[in-house]
N, C-alpha and C positions, 0 to 999 in steps of 0.2 A: 771056095770062099773068095770073096773080093779081096784084092790087095789091101785096100784101105781099111777093111775090117780086121784083116790080119795084123796090120800095123797098129791099129787101135788096141787089139788084144795083147800084142807084145808090150806096148807102152803100159797097159794096166798090170801086166805081169811084173814089169820092172818096178813100178811105183805102186799105184793103187788107182781104183776107179775114181775115188774122190779127188786125188791130185791131178789126174788127167782131165777131169771135169773142170777143175779150176784153170788148167792150162788153156782149155778150149773156150772157157766161158765168155759169152758176149754180154752187152749191156742189158739185154732183156732177161739174163739168167740162164739162157740155153747154152749148153746142155747141163742137166743135173747128173749126178752120179747114177740115179735111177734110170735116166734115159740111156746112159752108156750101157748099163747092165742089160736093159731090154734089147738094145741093138746087138750086143754080143750074143744074147740068147736067141736072137731071131724072132722076138716077140714085139718089136716096136711097130705100131700100126700105121704111122704116118709116112707116106712116101715122100712128101715134101720135107718132113723132118729128117728122113734118111739122107736125102740129097744135100740138105744143109749140113748134116753131120759129116758127110763124105767130103764136102768142100773144106770144112774146118780141119779135118784130119789131114787132108792132102796139103793144105796150106801151112798149118801150124805144127804138125808133127813130122815134117820132112826132115831129112838127115841133117840139113844145114841150120835147123832152128831148134837145137837141143836146149833143154832148160839147164842153166848153170846155177850151182849153189855158190852164193857169194859169201855167206857166213854160216857157221854151224847152226842148224835148226831152222834156217830160213830157206824157203823155196820161192823163186820168182816165177809167176805164171806169165804166159804169153798173151795175156788178156789184151784185146785190141782196144785202143783208145779212140776218141772221136775223130782224130785227124788221120787215122789209119796208117800211122807209121810209128816205129819203135822209138821211144824217148827213154834213155836210161837214167838220166839224172832227175832226182825227185823235184828239185827246184824248177827245172825246165817243164816238168809235168804240171807243177803248180801254176807256173806262169801261163802255160797253154790253157789250162782249165779256166783261169781268171780272164783270159782273152776271149775264150769261147762263151763264157757266161758273164760273171762279174765277181769281184772280190767278195761282195756281200753274199752272193748265191753260193759261192764255194765255201765260205765260212759257215753258212747255214747247213750245207751238206755235210761238213765235217764236224759240226758242233757236238760237243760232249755234254754230259749232265751238268758240269760246272761252268758251262758257257764258253769254254775254250774250243777253238780259236775265234777271236773277233776279226772283223775285216781289217782293223788297224794292225793286228799282229801279222796277218797275211801280207799286208802292204809292207810292213817293216822287214819281214823275212825276204820278200822278193827284192827289196832295195838294200839288202845286207846291212840294215841298221837295227835289227832286233837284238837286244843286249843279253837275253837269257839263253845260255846253251841248253839248259834243261828243257825250256819251252820249245826251242828250235828242234831238239831231238824228238820231243813229243809230237810236234807238227810233222816231222819227217815220217814218223811211224803211221800217222793218220793218212798222209798222202800216199805212201807206199802201200799201205793196206787197202785203202778205199779206191784209189785211182789206178794203181799199178798191180793190184792182185797179189801182193806179197803176203805170205802166210808164215807162221811159226809153229813149232810144236810146243804147246803149253804142257807142263808136267801134270796139270790138273784137268784141263779141258780137252786136251788133244790138239788137233790142228785148228788154229783160229787165224783170222786175218790180223795183220800187224797193227791195224787201227784199233781192233778190239784189245789186243795185247797192250798197246799204249794207254788205252782207256783204263784198263785194270791197274796198270802200274801207277797211274795218277790218282787213283781213288784213296782217300785217307782211310785209316783203320776204323771200322765201326762194327761192333759185334752184333749185327742185326740178324745174321743167319750163319750156319756152318760154312757155306760156300765162301762167303765174304772173308771169313776168318782164315780159311784154307788158302784162298788166293792171296791174301795180304802176306801171309808167311812165305808162300812159294815165290811171289814176285820179288821179295827182298833179296833172294839168293839165286834167282833164275839167270841162266846164261843169256837169255834174250833181253835182259834188262838194259835199258839205254841210260847209262850213268851220265851225270854232269861232268864235263871234262874241263 
């Protein structure tokens, strides 16, 4: 068996195929956990895909690039960003995305059902003039989840992106379905909740 496949198998044994897929995930969504499963079982048909997977494993799962847990319940993936280098601070990631695209495009990409965040909010956060700690924490969750690939373990939904977690926390209570009620109750006491400080 190839060394890189053995390394991939070991990583999946330590965590899970889903977490390893998030660690390796690129902007086009490759690889999925299903792809990893087929590679490990020897049933993945694409030679080009195998070569791509090999390069990702050898680059992102090397011994000096281990995933670190920064907070309980939070895992940070090694998802590559558009500038191809690691940026640890969420505000730096936000600034980079705004430079690459624009504040309006980034706001549209992160926009939630209630219209948050606006380009104005993003501008104020980048310039350290945004007054709401609660809103700042919410934006941080969106940036970390969407651009940095950070996920949390939700007591109801399992592993979800931090941006999805932030969106659920921000939703007001509405008894429209059992899931909404369940999530409202769970979010209020969840260890992943970002409180206003």
